[in-house]
C-alpha positions in Angstrom: -25.4 0.5 -4.8 -27.1 -2.8 -4.5 -30.6 -3.2 -3.2 -30.5 -4.9 0.2 -33.6 -7.1 -0.6 -31.9 -8.6 -3.7 -28.5 -9.2 -2.0 -29.4 -12.7 -0.5 -30.7 -13.8 -3.9 -27.5 -12.6 -5.6 -25.4 -14.4 -2.9 -27.3 -17.6 -3.4 -26.9 -17.4 -7.2 -23.1 -16.7 -6.9 -22.7 -19.7 -4.5 -24.7 -22.0 -6.9 -22.6 -20.8 -9.9 -19.4 -21.4 -7.9 -20.5 -24.9 -7.0 -21.5 -25.7 -10.6 -18.1 -24.5 -11.9 -16.1 -26.4 -9.4 -18.0 -29.6 -10.1 -17.2 -29.2 -13.8 -13.6 -28.3 -12.9 -13.6 -25.1 -14.8 -12.4 -21.7 -13.7 -14.8 -20.1 -11.1 -13.8 -16.6 -12.3 -14.1 -16.7 -16.1 -16.1 -19.9 -16.4 -14.4 -20.9 -19.6 -10.9 -22.4 -19.1 -10.2 -25.7 -17.2 -8.9 -25.1 -13.7 -7.3 -28.6 -13.1 -8.7 -28.9 -9.6 -7.9 -25.3 -8.5 -10.6 -22.6 -8.2 -9.1 -20.5 -11.0 -7.4 -21.2 -14.3 -3.8 -20.2 -14.8 -4.6 -16.9 -16.6 -7.1 -15.7 -14.0 -4.8 -16.8 -11.1 -1.8 -14.9 -12.6 -3.9 -11.8 -13.2 -5.2 -11.8 -9.6 -1.7 -12.4 -8.3 -0.2 -9.5 -10.4 -2.9 -7.1 -9.1 -2.3 -8.1 -5.4 -0.4 -6.1 -2.8 2.3 -8.7 -2.8 3.6 -7.8 -6.3 3.2 -4.0 -6.0 6.6 -3.5 -4.4 7.8 -1.6 -1.4 5.6 1.1 0.0 6.8 4.7 -0.4 7.4 6.2 3.0 7.5 9.9 3.7 10.5 12.0 4.4 12.3 12.0 7.7 13.9 15.2 9.1 16.8 15.3 11.4 17.4 18.5 13.4 21.0 19.1 14.3 22.3 21.9 16.4 25.0 23.6 14.2 27.3 24.8 17.0 27.5 21.5 19.0 26.7 18.9 16.4 24.1 17.5 18.8 21.1 15.8 17.2 18.0 17.4 18.7 15.4 15.1 17.2 14.3 12.9 14.3 10.9 13.9 13.0 8.5 12.8 10.2 6.7 16.1 9.5 7.9 19.6 8.7 5.5 21.1 11.2 7.2 19.0 14.0 10.6 20.4 12.9 9.3 24.0 13.3 7.9 23.1 16.7 11.2 21.4 17.8 13.2 24.5 16.7 10.8 26.9 18.5 10.7 24.8 21.7 14.5 24.7 21.8 14.4 28.5 21.5 16.7 28.5 18.4 16.4 30.1 15.0 16.8 28.3 11.7 20.3 29.8 11.4 21.3 27.9 14.6 20.3 24.5 13.3 20.9 22.2 10.3 18.0 20.3 9.0 18.7 17.1 7.1 16.0 15.6 5.0 16.1 11.9 4.1 13.9 10.2 1.6 13.2 6.5 1.4 15.7 4.7 -1.0 13.0 3.7 -3.5 11.1 7.0 -3.4 12.5 8.3 -6.7 11.9 5.0 -8.4 8.4 4.4 -7.3 6.9 7.8 -7.4 4.5 7.0 -10.3 3.9 3.4 -9.2 0.8 2.7 -7.0 
């Protein structure tokens, strides 16, 4: 945690360092490579872009449950949580033998499980 008294001094030093680096046309991030008029060099810009949310891919959504009455084939509800499925079945005064519960996963869920 930073000391609140030192924060304005650090901000001023960072602004001064940024202004000096842009005047010299070097990378404001690493301070070594030429930036060719941009604020960052190609390597730093690529690294920042690859770490951004834009490149991370599709978000992994949770499962969706569809409750179907087994005798009539009527869809009772589409729900996002298992607890809501239990409430839906109990409010309809049915047992789990009377309904069919379909669980859908997002298409990319199996591909992106370890990707965050």
